C-alpha positions as CSV (number, residue, x, y, z in Angstrom):
1,M,0.0,0.0,0.0
2,A,1.3,3.4,-0.9
3,V,0.2,6.3,1.3
4,K,1.3,9.9,0.6
5,A,0.7,12.1,3.6
6,K,1.9,15.7,4.0
7,R,2.9,15.9,7.7
8,G,5.5,14.5,10.1
9,K,6.8,11.0,9.8
10,S,5.0,9.7,12.9
11,F,1.6,10.7,11.4
12,R,2.6,9.0,8.1
13,V,3.3,5.8,9.9
14,L,0.0,6.1,11.9
15,I,-2.0,6.8,8.8
16,K,-0.4,4.0,6.8
17,R,-1.1,1.5,9.7
18,S,-4.7,2.7,9.9
19,C,-5.2,2.3,6.1
20,E,-3.7,-1.1,6.1
21,A,-5.8,-2.2,9.1
22,V,-9.0,-1.2,7.2
23,L,-7.9,-3.1,4.1
24,K,-7.0,-6.1,6.1
25,S,-10.4,-6.1,7.9
26,E,-12.2,-5.8,4.6
27,N,-10.0,-8.6,3.0
28,F,-8.9,-6.1,0.3
29,E,-5.8,-7.8,-1.0
30,E,-5.0,-5.8,-4.2
31,N,-2.1,-3.4,-4.2
32,S,-3.6,0.0,-3.6
33,E,-2.8,3.7,-3.2
34,V,-4.4,6.4,-1.0
35,S,-3.5,10.1,-0.9
36,V,-3.9,11.8,2.5
37,L,-3.6,15.5,3.2
38,L,-3.6,16.9,6.7
39,T,-4.6,20.5,6.6
40,N,-6.5,23.2,8.4
41,S,-10.1,24.2,8.8
42,R,-9.9,27.0,6.2
43,E,-8.7,24.6,3.5
44,V,-11.2,21.9,4.4
45,R,-14.1,24.4,4.3
46,A,-13.0,25.5,0.8
47,L,-12.8,21.9,-0.4
48,N,-16.1,21.1,1.2
49,F,-17.8,24.0,-0.5
50,E,-16.1,23.3,-3.9
51,F,-16.9,19.6,-4.1
52,R,-20.0,19.2,-1.9
53,G,-21.6,22.6,-1.9
54,K,-21.4,22.9,1.9
55,N,-19.9,26.1,3.1
56,K,-18.7,24.8,6.5
57,T,-15.6,23.0,7.8
58,T,-15.7,19.3,8.7
59,D,-13.3,16.9,10.3
60,V,-12.6,14.7,7.2
61,L,-13.4,14.5,3.5
62,S,-13.3,11.4,1.4
63,F,-13.0,11.4,-2.4
64,P,-13.4,7.9,-3.8
65,L,-11.6,7.2,-7.1
66,N,-11.3,3.4,-7.5
67,E,-9.3,3.6,-10.7
68,I,-6.2,1.6,-11.8
69,N,-2.9,3.5,-11.9
70,P,-1.6,2.8,-15.4
71,E,2.0,3.3,-14.1
72,N,2.0,0.5,-11.5
73,G,-1.4,-1.3,-11.8
74,F,-2.3,-0.3,-8.2
75,V,-5.9,0.5,-7.3
76,M,-6.1,4.2,-6.6
77,L,-8.8,4.2,-3.9
78,G,-9.0,7.9,-3.6
79,D,-8.1,11.0,-1.5
80,I,-8.5,11.7,2.2
81,V,-8.4,15.2,3.6
82,I,-8.1,15.4,7.3
83,N,-8.7,18.6,9.2
84,A,-5.7,18.4,11.7
85,E,-6.9,21.6,13.4
86,L,-10.2,20.1,14.2
87,A,-8.6,16.7,15.1
88,R,-6.6,18.4,17.8
89,E,-9.7,20.2,19.2
90,R,-11.8,17.0,19.1
91,A,-9.1,14.9,20.8
92,A,-9.0,17.4,23.7
93,E,-12.8,17.5,23.8
94,Y,-13.1,13.7,23.8
95,G,-10.3,13.1,26.2
96,H,-7.9,11.1,23.9
97,T,-4.8,11.8,21.9
98,E,-4.4,13.6,18.6
99,E,-3.0,10.3,17.3
100,R,-6.1,8.4,18.2
101,E,-8.3,11.0,16.5
102,I,-6.2,11.0,13.3
103,A,-6.4,7.2,13.3
104,F,-10.1,7.3,13.8
105,L,-10.6,9.9,10.9
106,T,-8.3,7.8,8.6
107,V,-10.3,4.6,9.4
108,H,-13.6,6.4,8.9
109,S,-12.5,7.9,5.6
110,M,-11.0,4.6,4.3
111,L,-14.4,2.9,4.9
112,H,-16.0,5.7,2.8
113,L,-13.4,5.0,0.0
114,L,-14.4,1.4,0.1
115,G,-18.1,2.3,-0.3
116,Y,-19.5,2.5,3.2
117,E,-22.0,5.3,3.9
118,H,-23.7,6.6,7.0
119,E,-25.3,9.9,6.0
120,N,-29.1,9.5,6.2
121,D,-28.6,5.8,6.8
122,K,-29.0,4.5,10.4
123,A,-28.0,0.9,9.4
124,G,-25.0,2.2,7.6
125,E,-24.0,4.3,10.5
126,K,-24.2,1.3,12.9
127,I,-22.1,-0.8,10.5
128,M,-19.5,1.9,10.2
129,R,-19.3,2.5,13.9
130,E,-18.9,-1.2,14.6
131,K,-16.2,-1.6,12.0
132,Q,-14.3,1.6,13.2
133,T,-14.3,0.4,16.8
134,K,-13.1,-3.1,15.8
135,I,-10.3,-1.7,13.6
136,L,-9.2,0.9,16.2
137,H,-9.1,-1.8,18.9
138,G,-7.1,-4.0,16.6
139,L,-4.6,-1.1,16.4
140,G,-4.5,-1.0,20.1
141,L,-6.4,2.3,20.2
142,R,-9.2,3.1,22.6
143,V,-10.3,6.4,23.9
144,G,-7.4,7.9,25.8
145,E,-4.7,5.7,24.3
146,T,-1.9,6.3,21.9
147,L,-0.8,3.9,19.1
148,L,2.6,2.5,19.9
């Protein structure tokens, strides 16, 4: 799996492990690529407005692609945009680490890239919540814990 993340090395490792955990849990065995951008509320708001018509910030955006990269044959799953500013705020609010929040947002977004939805879908929301919890626990992350 190739992950391109703009931020420090520790976050790249965390994001890669989170992406791989989702793919493993979903039995996704094809070579794949995901692009991840950690940015601020202003940028996320602009992207949310441009691509979804919503003039507000959010914690994470997912842009599914599901195309084959002609250069290497990998499945390009899509792009993830994480609002690092909001992740810090939410981590403090929820009483856990920034790392745990970034892992959660990565897992959540990866599930979207693989086709899971929860907006206006109570059953989908329950499925995603259960999958997220199982994957994060598999990574050794619970509320208040840091991935080691």
